[in-house]
DSSP file (Angstrom, degrees, kcal/mol; ACC not computed):
  #  RESIDUE AA STRUCTURE BP1 BP2  ACC     N-H-->O    O-->H-N    N-H-->O    O-->H-N    TCO  KAPPA ALPHA  PHI   PSI    X-CA   Y-CA   Z-CA
    1    1 A M              0   0    0      0, 0.0     2,-0.1     0, 0.0     0, 0.0   0.000 360.0 360.0 360.0 135.8  113.8   61.7 -105.0
    2    2 A L        -     0   0    0      1,-0.1     2,-0.1     3,-0.0     3,-0.0  -0.366 360.0-109.6 -70.7 143.1  111.8   59.2 -103.1
    3    3 A D        -     0   0    0     -2,-0.1     2,-0.3     1,-0.1    -1,-0.1  -0.464  36.6-106.3 -67.9 148.3  111.0   59.5  -99.5
    4    4 A I        -     0   0    0     -2,-0.1     2,-0.4   124,-0.1    -1,-0.1  -0.574  42.8-167.1 -62.8 129.3  112.7   57.0  -97.1
    5    5 A S        -     0   0    0     -2,-0.3    56,-0.1     1,-0.1    -3,-0.0  -0.935  32.2-176.2-126.2 146.3  110.4   54.4  -95.9
    6    6 A I    >   +     0   0    0     -2,-0.4     3,-2.3    54,-0.1     2,-0.3   0.235  42.1 137.3-122.5  15.5  110.4   51.8  -93.1
    7    7 A H  T 3  S+     0   0    0      1,-0.3    53,-0.2    51,-0.1    54,-0.1  -0.433  82.3   1.3 -61.1 124.9  107.1   50.3  -94.0
    8    8 A D  T 3  S+     0   0    0     51,-2.8    22,-0.4     1,-0.3    -1,-0.3   0.603  97.2 145.7  69.5  15.8  107.4   46.4  -93.9
    9    9 A N    <   -     0   0    0     -3,-2.3    50,-2.5    50,-0.4     2,-0.5  -0.598  46.5-131.6 -77.1 142.8  111.1   46.8  -92.7
   10   10 A R  E     -AB  28  58A   0     18,-3.1    18,-2.2    -2,-0.2     2,-0.8  -0.816  18.7-120.4 -91.2 131.7  112.3   44.1  -90.1
   11   11 A I  E     -A   27   0A   0     46,-2.2    46,-0.3    -2,-0.5    16,-0.2  -0.597  29.7-177.9 -72.1 111.6  114.0   45.3  -87.0
   12   12 A I  E     -     0   0A   0     14,-2.7     2,-0.3    -2,-0.8    15,-0.2   0.840  64.4 -30.4 -80.7 -30.9  117.4   43.8  -87.1
   13   13 A S  E     -A   26   0A   0     13,-1.3    13,-2.8    -3,-0.1     2,-0.4  -0.935  56.1-146.5-169.8 165.7  118.6   45.2  -83.9
   14   14 A Y  E     -A   25   0A   0     -2,-0.3     2,-0.4    11,-0.2    11,-0.2  -0.990   6.8-154.0-139.7 150.3  118.1   48.4  -81.8
   15   15 A E  E     -A   24   0A   0      9,-2.2     9,-2.1    -2,-0.4     2,-0.6  -0.988   3.2-161.2-128.9 135.0  120.4   50.3  -79.5
   16   16 A V  E     -A   23   0A   0     -2,-0.4     2,-1.1     7,-0.2     7,-0.2  -0.945   7.6-164.8-116.5 106.6  119.5   52.5  -76.5
   17   17 A D  E  >> -A   22   0A   0      5,-3.4     5,-1.7    -2,-0.6     4,-1.0  -0.773   5.8-175.6 -92.6  95.9  122.4   54.9  -75.7
   18   18 A C  T >45S+     0   0    0     -2,-1.1     3,-0.5     3,-0.2    -1,-0.2   0.925  79.8  49.1 -55.6 -48.9  121.5   56.1  -72.2
   19   19 A Q  T 345S+     0   0    0      1,-0.3    -1,-0.2     2,-0.1    -2,-0.1   0.902 120.0  34.3 -62.9 -46.1  124.4   58.5  -71.9
   20   20 A D  T 345S-     0   0    0      2,-0.1    24,-0.6    24,-0.0    -1,-0.3   0.424 104.6-129.1 -93.0   0.7  123.9   60.2  -75.3
   21   21 A R  T <<5 +     0   0    0     -4,-1.0    24,-2.7    -3,-0.5    23,-0.6   0.928  61.5 135.3  54.4  51.8  120.1   59.8  -75.0
   22   22 A R  E   < -AC  17  43A   0     -5,-1.7    -5,-3.4    21,-0.2     2,-0.4  -0.983  40.2-163.9-132.8 141.6  119.8   58.3  -78.5
   23   23 A I  E     -AC  16  42A   0     19,-1.8    19,-3.1    -2,-0.4     2,-0.4  -0.995   9.7-168.6-123.3 128.2  117.8   55.2  -79.8
   24   24 A N  E     -AC  15  41A   0     -9,-2.1    -9,-2.2    -2,-0.4     2,-0.7  -0.987   6.8-161.3-120.0 119.7  118.7   53.7  -83.2
   25   25 A L  E     -AC  14  40A   0     15,-2.4    15,-1.5    -2,-0.4     2,-0.6  -0.886   8.7-155.4-100.5 109.6  116.6   51.1  -84.8
   26   26 A H  E     +AC  13  39A   0    -13,-2.8   -14,-2.7    -2,-0.7   -13,-1.3  -0.734  25.6 169.4 -92.2 123.8  118.4   49.2  -87.4
   27   27 A T  E     -AC  11  38A   0     11,-2.1    11,-2.2    -2,-0.6     2,-0.4  -0.854  21.2-157.3-130.8 159.9  116.0   47.8  -90.1
   28   28 A Q  E     -AC  10  37A   0    -18,-2.2   -18,-3.1    -2,-0.3     2,-0.7  -0.999  15.7-141.4-143.3 144.8  116.0   46.2  -93.5
   29   29 A F  E     - C   0  36A   0      7,-2.8     7,-1.7    -2,-0.4     3,-0.4  -0.914  19.6-172.8 -97.4 111.5  113.5   45.8  -96.3
   30   30 A E        +     0   0    0     -2,-0.7    -1,-0.1   -22,-0.4     5,-0.1   0.457  66.6  80.0 -86.5  -4.8  114.0   42.3  -97.6
   31   31 A H  S    S+     0   0    0    -23,-0.1     2,-0.3     5,-0.1    -1,-0.2  -0.173  85.1  65.0 -97.9  36.6  111.7   42.5 -100.5
   32   32 A S  S    S-     0   0    0     -3,-0.4     4,-0.1     4,-0.0    -3,-0.0  -0.968  85.8 -97.6-151.5 154.9  114.2   44.3 -102.9
   33   33 A E  S    S+     0   0    0     -2,-0.3     2,-0.1     2,-0.1    -3,-0.0  -0.988 113.3  29.6-123.3 129.6  117.5   43.5 -104.5
   34   34 A P  S    S-     0   0    0      0, 0.0    -1,-0.1     0, 0.0     2,-0.1   0.776 109.9-111.5 -61.4 164.0  119.8   44.6 -103.0
   35   35 A T        -     0   0    0     -2,-0.1     2,-0.4    -5,-0.1    -5,-0.2  -0.349  31.6-127.1 -58.2 134.1  118.2   44.5  -99.6
   36   36 A E  E     -C   29   0A   0     -7,-1.7    -7,-2.8    -2,-0.1     2,-0.5  -0.687  19.0-157.9 -91.3 138.1  117.6   48.0  -98.4
   37   37 A H  E     +CD  28 131A   0     94,-0.6    94,-2.8    -2,-0.4     2,-0.4  -0.978  15.1 174.8-118.7 125.6  118.9   49.1  -94.9
   38   38 A T  E     -CD  27 130A   0    -11,-2.2   -11,-2.1    -2,-0.5     2,-0.4  -0.992  16.1-153.4-133.4 126.6  117.4   52.0  -93.0
   39   39 A D  E     -CD  26 129A   0     90,-3.5    90,-2.4    -2,-0.4     2,-0.6  -0.828   6.9-150.2 -97.0 147.3  117.9   53.4  -89.5
   40   40 A A  E     -CD  25 128A   0    -15,-1.5   -15,-2.4    -2,-0.4     2,-0.5  -0.975  22.1-160.8-106.3 113.2  115.4   55.2  -87.5
   41   41 A I  E     -CD  24 127A   0     86,-3.2    86,-1.3    -2,-0.6     2,-0.5  -0.877  13.9-172.9-106.7 122.9  117.3   57.6  -85.3
   42   42 A F  E     -CD  23 126A   0    -19,-3.1   -19,-1.8    -2,-0.5     3,-0.3  -0.947  10.9-176.0-108.9 114.1  115.9   59.2  -82.2
   43   43 A K  E     +CD  22 125A   0     82,-1.0    82,-1.5    -2,-0.5    81,-1.4  -0.786  64.1  27.3-111.8 156.2  118.0   61.9  -80.6
   44   44 A G  S    S-     0   0    0    -23,-0.6    80,-0.4   -24,-0.6    -1,-0.2   0.898  82.4-167.2  72.9  30.5  117.4   63.8  -77.3
   45   45 A V        +     0   0    0    -24,-2.7    78,-0.3    -3,-0.3    -1,-0.2  -0.389  22.2 171.9 -69.5 128.0  115.4   60.9  -75.9
   46   46 A L        -     0   0    0     76,-2.9     2,-0.2     1,-0.4    77,-0.2   0.660  66.7 -12.6-104.5 -25.1  113.4   61.7  -72.8
   47   47 A A  E     +E  122   0A   0     75,-1.5    75,-3.2    39,-0.1    -1,-0.4  -0.906  60.1 175.8-166.6 154.1  111.4   58.6  -72.5
   48   48 A Y  E     -E  121   0A   0     -2,-0.2     2,-0.3    73,-0.2    73,-0.2  -0.971  11.7-163.4-152.7 165.7  110.4   55.4  -74.4
   49   49 A H  E     -E  120   0A   0     71,-2.2    71,-2.3    -2,-0.3     2,-0.3  -0.929   7.2-177.0-150.3 124.0  108.5   52.1  -74.1
   50   50 A F  E     +E  119   0A   0     -2,-0.3     2,-0.3    69,-0.2    69,-0.2  -0.954  11.4 179.2-119.5 142.6  108.9   49.2  -76.4
   51   51 A A  E     +E  118   0A   0     67,-2.5    67,-2.0    -2,-0.3    -2,-0.0  -0.934  52.7  28.2-141.5 155.7  106.6   46.0  -75.9
   52   52 A H        +     0   0    0     -2,-0.3     2,-0.5     1,-0.2    65,-0.1   0.728  61.2 179.1  61.0  34.9  106.2   42.6  -77.6
   53   53 A D        +     0   0    0     63,-0.2    -1,-0.2     1,-0.1    63,-0.1  -0.517   5.0 174.2 -52.4 109.0  109.7   42.2  -79.0
   54   54 A N        -     0   0    0     -2,-0.5    -1,-0.1    61,-0.1    62,-0.1   0.180  49.4-113.8-113.5  20.0  109.3   38.7  -80.7
   55   55 A F  S    S+     0   0    0      1,-0.1    -2,-0.1     0, 0.0    61,-0.0   0.480 110.5  66.9  73.8  -1.9  112.8   38.8  -82.4
   56   56 A S  S    S+     0   0    0      2,-0.0    -1,-0.1   -46,-0.0   -44,-0.1  -0.179  72.7 167.7-136.5  45.0  111.1   38.9  -85.9
   57   57 A N        -     0   0    0    -46,-0.3   -46,-2.2   -47,-0.1     2,-0.5  -0.340  18.1-164.8 -74.5 140.3  109.5   42.4  -85.6
   58   58 A I  E     -BF  10 115A   0     57,-2.7    56,-4.0   -48,-0.2    57,-1.7  -0.979  14.0-140.1-129.0 118.9  108.1   44.1  -88.8
   59   59 A L  E     - F   0 113A   0    -50,-2.5   -51,-2.8    -2,-0.5   -50,-0.4  -0.450  18.7-174.0 -73.2 135.6  107.4   47.7  -88.7
   60   60 A F  E     -     0   0A   0     52,-3.5     2,-0.3     1,-0.4    53,-0.2   0.886  66.7 -48.1 -88.1 -55.1  104.3   49.4  -90.3
   61   61 A N  E     - F   0 112A   0     51,-1.5    51,-2.9   -54,-0.1     2,-0.4  -0.967  39.1-121.4-167.9 170.9  105.2   52.9  -89.6
   62   62 A I  E     - F   0 111A   0     -2,-0.3     2,-0.4    49,-0.2    49,-0.2  -0.976  35.3-170.9-126.3 112.6  106.4   55.5  -87.1
   63   63 A D  E     - F   0 110A   0     47,-2.2    47,-2.8    -2,-0.4     2,-0.2  -0.876  24.9-123.9-115.0 131.9  104.1   58.4  -86.7
   64   64 A E  E     - F   0 109A   0     -2,-0.4     2,-0.3    45,-0.2    45,-0.3  -0.485  36.1-179.6 -67.5 138.1  104.3   61.7  -84.9
   65   65 A I  E     - F   0 108A   0     43,-2.8    43,-0.8    -2,-0.2     2,-0.2  -0.897  37.3 -88.6-133.6 159.7  101.5   62.0  -82.3
   66   66 A A     >  -     0   0    0     -2,-0.3     4,-2.0     1,-0.1     5,-0.2  -0.548  35.8-129.1 -65.6 134.6  100.7   64.9  -79.8
   67   67 A I  H  > S+     0   0    0      1,-0.2     4,-2.5     2,-0.2     5,-0.2   0.914 108.2  50.6 -55.2 -48.8  102.5   64.4  -76.6
   68   68 A D  H  > S+     0   0    0      1,-0.2     4,-2.0     2,-0.2    -1,-0.2   0.844 110.2  50.9 -56.5 -36.8   99.4   64.9  -74.5
   69   69 A K  H  > S+     0   0    0      2,-0.2     4,-2.7     1,-0.2    -1,-0.2   0.926 111.0  47.6 -62.2 -46.4   97.6   62.3  -76.6
   70   70 A L  H  X S+     0   0    0     -4,-2.0     4,-1.6     1,-0.2    -2,-0.2   0.865 111.9  48.5 -67.3 -37.2  100.3   59.9  -76.3
   71   71 A I  H  < S+     0   0    0     -4,-2.5     7,-0.2     2,-0.2    -1,-0.2   0.895 113.8  46.7 -68.9 -39.9  100.6   60.3  -72.5
   72   72 A K  H >< S+     0   0    0     -4,-2.0     3,-1.4     1,-0.2    -2,-0.2   0.914 109.1  55.7 -72.1 -37.2   96.8   59.9  -72.1
   73   73 A K  H 3< S+     0   0    0     -4,-2.7    -1,-0.2     1,-0.3     3,-0.2   0.847 121.3  29.9 -50.8 -42.0   96.8   56.8  -74.4
   74   74 A Y  T 3X S+     0   0    0     -4,-1.6     4,-1.8     1,-0.2     3,-0.4  -0.273  77.7 135.5-126.5  42.5   99.4   55.1  -72.1
   75   75 A Q  H <>  +     0   0    0     -3,-1.4     4,-2.8     1,-0.2     5,-0.2   0.882  66.6  63.1 -50.1 -46.6   98.4   56.7  -68.9
   76   76 A Y  H  > S+     0   0    0      1,-0.3     4,-2.5     2,-0.2    -1,-0.2   0.858 101.0  51.2 -58.8 -40.4   98.6   53.3  -67.1
   77   77 A L  H  > S+     0   0    0     -3,-0.4     4,-2.8     2,-0.2    -1,-0.3   0.942 111.5  48.2 -67.8 -47.3  102.4   53.1  -67.8
   78   78 A F  H  X S+     0   0    0     -4,-1.8     4,-1.6    -7,-0.2    -2,-0.2   0.899 112.6  47.8 -54.0 -41.3  103.0   56.6  -66.4
   79   79 A D  H  X S+     0   0    0     -4,-2.8     4,-0.6     2,-0.2    -2,-0.2   0.947 116.8  41.2 -68.7 -46.2  101.0   55.9  -63.4
   80   80 A E  H >< S+     0   0    0     -4,-2.5     3,-0.7    -5,-0.2     4,-0.3   0.863 114.3  54.2 -65.6 -36.3  102.7   52.6  -62.7
   81   81 A G  H ><>S+     0   0    0     -4,-2.8     5,-2.5     1,-0.2     3,-1.8   0.767  89.5  75.0 -70.8 -26.1  106.1   54.0  -63.7
   82   82 A S  H ><5S+     0   0    0     -4,-1.6     3,-1.7     1,-0.3    -1,-0.2   0.859  86.7  63.8 -59.5 -32.4  105.9   56.9  -61.2
   83   83 A K  T <<5S+     0   0    0     -3,-0.7    -1,-0.3    -4,-0.6    -2,-0.2   0.789 110.2  39.7 -60.8 -20.8  106.6   54.3  -58.3
   84   84 A Y  T < 5S-     0   0    0     -3,-1.8    -1,-0.3    -4,-0.3    -2,-0.2   0.164 120.5-103.5-116.7  17.2  109.9   53.8  -59.8
   85   85 A A  T < 5 -     0   0    0     -3,-1.7    -3,-0.2     1,-0.2     5,-0.1   0.832  62.7-167.9  66.8  29.2  110.8   57.4  -60.9
   86   86 A W      < -     0   0    0     -5,-2.5    -1,-0.2     1,-0.3    -2,-0.2  -0.900  64.1  -3.4-106.4 133.6  110.0   56.4  -64.5
   87   87 A P  S    S-     0   0    0      0, 0.0    -1,-0.3     0, 0.0    -5,-0.1  -0.953 141.3 -31.9 -90.4  10.5  110.6   57.9  -67.0
   88   88 A G    >   -     0   0    0     -7,-0.1     3,-1.8     3,-0.0    -3,-0.1  -0.948  58.9 -95.9-175.4 171.9  111.9   60.5  -64.5
   89   89 A P  T 3  S+     0   0    0      0, 0.0    -3,-0.1     0, 0.0    -4,-0.1   0.603 114.8  69.8 -74.1  -6.0  111.5   61.8  -61.0
   90   90 A W  T 3   +     0   0    0     -5,-0.1     2,-1.9     1,-0.1     3,-0.4   0.488  69.0 109.4 -83.3  -6.4  109.4   64.7  -62.3
   91   91 A N    <   +     0   0    0     -3,-1.8    -6,-0.2     1,-0.2    -5,-0.1  -0.498  29.7 128.9 -75.2  80.6  106.5   62.0  -63.1
   92   92 A E  S    S-     0   0    0     -2,-1.9     2,-0.3     1,-0.4    -1,-0.2   0.718  76.6  -9.6-109.7 -28.7  104.1   63.2  -60.4
   93   93 A S  S  > S-     0   0    0     -3,-0.4     4,-2.0     1,-0.1    -1,-0.4  -0.966  72.9 -96.2-156.4 170.6  101.0   63.5  -62.7
   94   94 A I  H  > S+     0   0    0     -2,-0.3     4,-2.5     1,-0.2     5,-0.3   0.943 123.2  52.7 -56.4 -46.8   99.9   63.5  -66.4
   95   95 A N  H  > S+     0   0    0      1,-0.2     4,-2.2     2,-0.2    -1,-0.2   0.863 106.7  48.9 -64.6 -34.6  100.1   67.2  -66.4
   96   96 A T  H  > S+     0   0    0      2,-0.2     4,-2.3     1,-0.2    -1,-0.2   0.823 109.9  54.4 -71.0 -26.5  103.7   67.5  -65.0
   97   97 A C  H  X S+     0   0    0     -4,-2.0     4,-2.6     2,-0.2     5,-0.2   0.924 112.2  43.4 -68.2 -43.0  104.8   64.8  -67.7
   98   98 A V  H  X S+     0   0    0     -4,-2.5     4,-2.7     2,-0.2     5,-0.3   0.925 114.6  48.8 -67.0 -39.0  103.4   67.0  -70.5
   99   99 A Q  H  X S+     0   0    0     -4,-2.2     4,-2.1    -5,-0.3    -2,-0.2   0.925 112.5  49.0 -66.4 -40.2  104.8   70.1  -69.0
  100  100 A H  H  X S+     0   0    0     -4,-2.3     4,-1.3     2,-0.2    -2,-0.2   0.977 115.0  44.7 -64.4 -52.7  108.3   68.4  -68.6
  101  101 A F  H ><>S+     0   0    0     -4,-2.6     5,-1.9     1,-0.2     3,-0.9   0.949 115.4  47.4 -64.6 -44.9  108.3   67.1  -72.3
  102  102 A Q  H ><5S+     0   0    0     -4,-2.7     3,-1.4     1,-0.2    -1,-0.2   0.853 106.5  54.7 -65.4 -31.6  107.0   70.4  -73.7
  103  103 A S  H 3<5S+     0   0    0     -4,-2.1    -1,-0.2     1,-0.3    -2,-0.2   0.747 108.6  52.5 -75.8 -17.6  109.4   72.5  -71.8
  104  104 A N  T <<5S-     0   0    0     -4,-1.3    -1,-0.3    -3,-0.9    -2,-0.2   0.092 114.5-114.5 -99.9  28.4  112.2   70.3  -73.3
  105  105 A N  T < 5 +     0   0    0     -3,-1.4    -3,-0.2     1,-0.2    -2,-0.1   0.757  59.1 166.1  47.5  30.5  111.0   70.7  -76.9
  106  106 A A      < -     0   0    0     -5,-1.9     2,-0.3    -6,-0.2    18,-0.2  -0.321  24.5-159.0 -73.9 151.9  110.2   67.1  -77.1
  107  107 A R  E     - G   0 123A   0     16,-2.6    16,-2.0    -2,-0.1     2,-0.5  -0.900  15.9-128.1-125.4 156.9  108.0   65.4  -79.8
  108  108 A A  E     -FG  65 122A   0    -43,-0.8   -43,-2.8    -2,-0.3     2,-0.4  -0.923  19.3-170.6-118.2 136.0  106.3   62.1  -79.5
  109  109 A F  E     -FG  64 121A   0     12,-2.6    12,-2.4    -2,-0.5     2,-0.5  -0.971   9.0-154.3-131.8 124.9  106.7   59.2  -82.1
  110  110 A E  E     -FG  63 120A   0    -47,-2.8   -47,-2.2    -2,-0.4     2,-0.6  -0.908   9.7-145.9-108.6 133.1  104.4   56.1  -82.0
  111  111 A L  E     -FG  62 119A   0      8,-3.7     8,-1.9    -2,-0.5     2,-0.4  -0.897  16.6-168.3-101.1 112.9  105.9   52.8  -83.5
  112  112 A N  E     -F   61   0A   0    -51,-2.9   -52,-3.5    -2,-0.6   -51,-1.5  -0.867   6.2-162.4-105.3 134.6  103.2   50.7  -85.2
  113  113 A S  E     -F   59   0A   0     -2,-0.4   -54,-0.3   -54,-0.3     3,-0.2  -0.768  30.3-153.4-115.6 158.9  104.0   47.3  -86.2
  114  114 A S  E    S+     0   0A   0    -56,-4.0     2,-0.3     1,-0.4   -55,-0.2   0.631  95.7   8.6 -95.4 -14.9  102.6   44.6  -88.5
  115  115 A Y  E    S-F   58   0A   0    -57,-1.7   -57,-2.7     2,-0.3    -1,-0.4  -0.903 117.4 -18.7-163.1 131.3  104.2   42.0  -86.4
  116  116 A G  S    S+     0   0    0     -2,-0.3   -63,-0.2   -59,-0.2    -3,-0.2  -0.395  97.4  49.9  74.1-144.3  105.9   42.0  -83.0
  117  117 A L        +     0   0    0    -65,-0.1     2,-0.3    -2,-0.1    -2,-0.3   0.255  54.4 163.2 -39.4 139.3  107.4   45.0  -81.3
  118  118 A Y  E     +E   51   0A   0    -67,-2.0   -67,-2.5    -6,-0.1     2,-0.3  -0.903  14.7 108.5-144.5 173.4  105.4   48.2  -80.9
  119  119 A G  E     -EG  50 111A   0     -8,-1.9    -8,-3.7    -2,-0.3     2,-0.3  -0.991  48.0 -90.2 154.8-158.2  105.9   51.3  -78.7
  120  120 A W  E     -EG  49 110A   0    -71,-2.3   -71,-2.2    -2,-0.3     2,-0.4  -0.968  12.7-153.7-152.3 161.2  106.8   54.9  -78.6
  121  121 A V  E     -EG  48 109A   0    -12,-2.4   -12,-2.6    -2,-0.3     2,-0.5  -0.995   6.8-157.0-139.9 129.9  109.7   57.3  -78.1
  122  122 A I  E     +EG  47 108A   0    -75,-3.2   -76,-2.9    -2,-0.4   -75,-1.5  -0.975  40.4 136.5-106.8 124.2  109.5   60.9  -76.8
  123  123 A A  E     - G   0 107A   0    -16,-2.0   -16,-2.6    -2,-0.5   -78,-0.2  -0.957  65.2-103.5-158.0 172.1  112.5   62.8  -78.1
  124  124 A E  S    S+     0   0    0    -81,-1.4     2,-0.3   -80,-0.4   -80,-0.2   0.826  98.9  10.4 -77.8 -26.1  113.7   66.1  -79.6
  125  125 A S  E     -D   43   0A   0    -82,-1.5   -82,-1.0   -18,-0.1     2,-0.3  -0.966  52.5-167.0-149.9 168.7  114.1   64.6  -83.0
  126  126 A Y  E     +D   42   0A   0     -2,-0.3     2,-0.3   -84,-0.2   -84,-0.2  -0.974  18.5 162.9-146.5 138.3  113.5   61.6  -85.4
  127  127 A R  E     -D   41   0A   0    -86,-1.3   -86,-3.2    -2,-0.3     2,-0.4  -0.975  30.3-131.8-155.1 156.9  115.0   60.9  -88.8
  128  128 A L  E     -D   40   0A   0     -2,-0.3     2,-0.3   -88,-0.2   -88,-0.2  -0.871  23.7-172.4-106.5 148.6  115.4   58.0  -91.2
  129  129 A K  E     -D   39   0A   0    -90,-2.4   -90,-3.5    -2,-0.4     2,-0.3  -0.972  18.7-135.3-144.3 122.7  118.8   57.4  -92.7
  130  130 A T  E     -D   38   0A   0     -2,-0.3     2,-0.3   -92,-0.2   -92,-0.3  -0.597  30.0-169.6 -75.2 143.3  119.6   54.8  -95.5
  131  131 A V  E     -D   37   0A   0    -94,-2.8   -94,-0.6    -2,-0.3     3,-0.1  -0.899  22.0-102.2-131.4 156.2  122.7   52.9  -94.7
  132  132 A G        -     0   0    0     -2,-0.3    -1,-0.1     1,-0.2     2,-0.0  -0.036  68.8 -51.2 -64.7-179.0  125.0   50.5  -96.5
  133  133 A A        -     0   0    0      1,-0.1     2,-0.3   -97,-0.0    -1,-0.2  -0.254  61.7-121.8 -48.1 131.7  124.9   46.8  -96.0
  134  134 A M        -     0   0    0     -3,-0.1     2,-0.9     1,-0.0    -1,-0.1  -0.649  12.3-147.5 -82.1 136.7  125.0   45.8  -92.3
  135  135 A N        -     0   0    0     -2,-0.3     2,-0.8     2,-0.0    -1,-0.0  -0.874  20.1-172.0-105.4 102.5  127.8   43.5  -91.3
  136  136 A C        -     0   0    0     -2,-0.9     2,-0.3     2,-0.0    -2,-0.0  -0.828   3.8-161.8-102.3 114.5  126.3   41.5  -88.5
  137  137 A A              0   0    0     -2,-0.8    -2,-0.0     1,-0.1     0, 0.0  -0.613 360.0 360.0 -93.0 146.1  128.8   39.2  -86.7
  138  138 A E              0   0    0     -2,-0.3    -1,-0.1     0, 0.0    -2,-0.0   0.455 360.0 360.0 -94.1 360.0  127.6   36.4  -84.6
């Protein structure tokens, strides 16, 4: 059985469910017949950041990265966010962020794009799921 891939998938939509702490990226791969639809599902989300959504986003991949490495890479976001209790009131330093995420069994995932949106999600889990054709209403 082939692994599920999101390489070169276009993001059709994404949902952030604050109450259930879940993010779902709905994607499609348009270079096959029939068009493939895949959801990237993050559960137990503790923090996320998306940037440069140009409404035509094409994913390259989603890679797991060490939490401390991700936080150091995006330290400027955490430093600025601490003024607004983002991503939580425990954001007092890089060390407290790492400790908070590790104590909640979180993992870090970086979204890399070929075009448009990029970012990251810190969550308890991530998986890809193939789905039937999406019915997008206008």
